[in-house]
N, C-alpha and C positions, 0 to 999 in steps of 0.2 A: 834711185837712178831714173825715176819717172817712166811711165809707160810700162806695159806688161806684155809678155810674149814676144814673138818675133816681129820686129818692125822692119819696114822697107820704105824709106823715103828718099828724098833727093840727096841727102848727105851720106847715108849709109844703111847698113843692114846689121841687125843685131839679134842675138839670142840671149835673153836674160835668165831663162830657166826658172822664172818666178812661179809659173803655173804648171810645169811639167818638163818632159824631155824635149819637146818641140821638134820631134822627128829625128833627133840625134841617136846614134848607136855607137858601137865600137867595132873595130876589125883587128885581127891578128895578122901581122906580116912577119917575114923572116928577119930575125935580129942580125945586125951587122957583125956581132960577135961570132955567130956561127957561119955566116957567109958575107964577107966584106963586099961582094959584088952582087948582093941580092937585088932582084928586080922588084921594087916596091909597088909596081902596078899589080902584082900577083897577090891577091887576098887569100889567106889560108882559111879563115873562117870569120863569120860575123858573130859578134858578141853582144850580150845585153848590158845595158848600163842601168843604174838606179837614179831616182830623183829624190833629193832631200828637200824638205819644205823650208828649212832655215839653216843657218850656219854658213851661207854663201857670202859673197861680197855684199856689204850693207845688210848682213844677216837675213838675206832673202834666199830663194831657192837656188839650187845648183844641181849638176849631175855628177855622178861618181861611179867608179868601178874599182873593185878589189881584184887585183891581177893574180890569177892562179895558174897561168900557163907559162911555159918557157919561151914563148914567142914575144914579139914586140907588139904591144897593143897601142892603137891610135883611136882617139875619138873621131867619129866620122860624121861630117856635116850633111844635113838634108838638102833636098832639091832647091830650097829658097836661096842657098848660098852658091848654087851651081849655075851653069849656063854662060851667057856672055857677060863677063865681068870686066870688060875693057875700061869701063868708067872708073875702075879702081886702080888702074895703072898709076904708079907713083903715090898711091895712097898707102894705107896701113891696114894690117890685120892685127887687132888687139884682143887679148884674152887674159884671163887669170887662171892659174893652176896652183894646186898645192898637192904635196905627196908625203905620205908617212915615211918614205925612204927616198933618198936622193943621192945614192952612191954609184949610179950607173948612168953614164952620159952618152954612150955610143949612138943611141937611137933617138936622142932628144932633138926633134925637128918637126917642121911643118911640111906636109906633102901637098903639092898642087898637081893634079893629074889632068892632062889635056888629051886630045884625040890621039896623039902619037907618043904617049908615055908620060912619065913622072919627072917632075923636078922637085928638089927638096932644099930646105935651108935650115941651118942649125940654130938652136937656142940653148942657153944654159939650163941645167936642171932646176926645177922650182924648189922653194923652201917648204917647210912643214906648215907655214901660214900662207895665205893667199899672196901670190907673186904675180905682178903684172908684166906682160910681155907685149912689145910693140914690134911687129915684123913689117919692115918697109917693103912695099911691093915695087922695088926698084933695084935692079941688078947692079947698079952703080953704087948703091948704098950698102949692100950686103951681098954675101956670096950665096949664089944658087947653084946647085949641082944636078947633073943628069942622073936619073935612075934611083939614086939614094944619096946619102950624105957623103959618100966617098967618091962619087962619080966625077967626071970632068966638069969644070966650071962652065956655066952658060952665060950668055949675054942678054941684054935687055930685049932684043927682038924675040928670042925664044920665050922669055917670061911673058911678053905681051901676047904671043901666039897661044900660050897655055891659058892665060886669063880670058882670052876671047872665046874660048870654048871649054870652060872649066867643068870637068866630069867628076872630080872628087876633090874634097878639101879635108885633110886629116891632120889632127894635132896630137903629137906624141903624148902617151900616158905612161910610157915605159921609163921609169926613173930609179928603180930599185933592182939590184942584182941578187938573184937567188933568194928572194924573199917575196912574200905576198904584200906588195905595197898597195895602199888605198889612195887613189888619186881623184881629186876633184877638179872640175872645169866649170868656169862661170864667166858671164859677161863677154861673150864672143862678139866682136864687132868688125865689120869691114867698113872702112872709112875712105871717102874720096880725099884727094889731095887738098 
């Protein structure tokens, strides 16, 4: 993939995880199965993740977590991915996930948290091999919802407001029901249009 570590240039921002966790961790949130109206700005606890030196996309490093809690866990981005990300409106968030189990889809989404709450957008559960996801940062191209994946749909203006003051970016790792699934994350990139 060229380059190592977190890059930040004109075209985008990326975490390759080739050399470590790059400031990422994980958080537990309330699963929608137990509360369909859960406020996903409410973090229940912060969790550790592990770094694997190889086995990622292009057989390089990646981060992983074995899920042992009944909550919904999300990979949690570091400060480099936060702040004013207005330049990425109409761009994409790209990432790769894999999960040893993929039979639970209620909490499969990406969370963008702004100054006045969370918006979220759904994605399908990953396969057991690396699965690429491209999340359009455009409310006309995909559905974004308020508070969690069940909330009311929001428009482009709300998405742009959140991206202008992004306070959290979280990618779901919760893809197995009632099992200890092991989930990997690799090659996270924010790309401009």
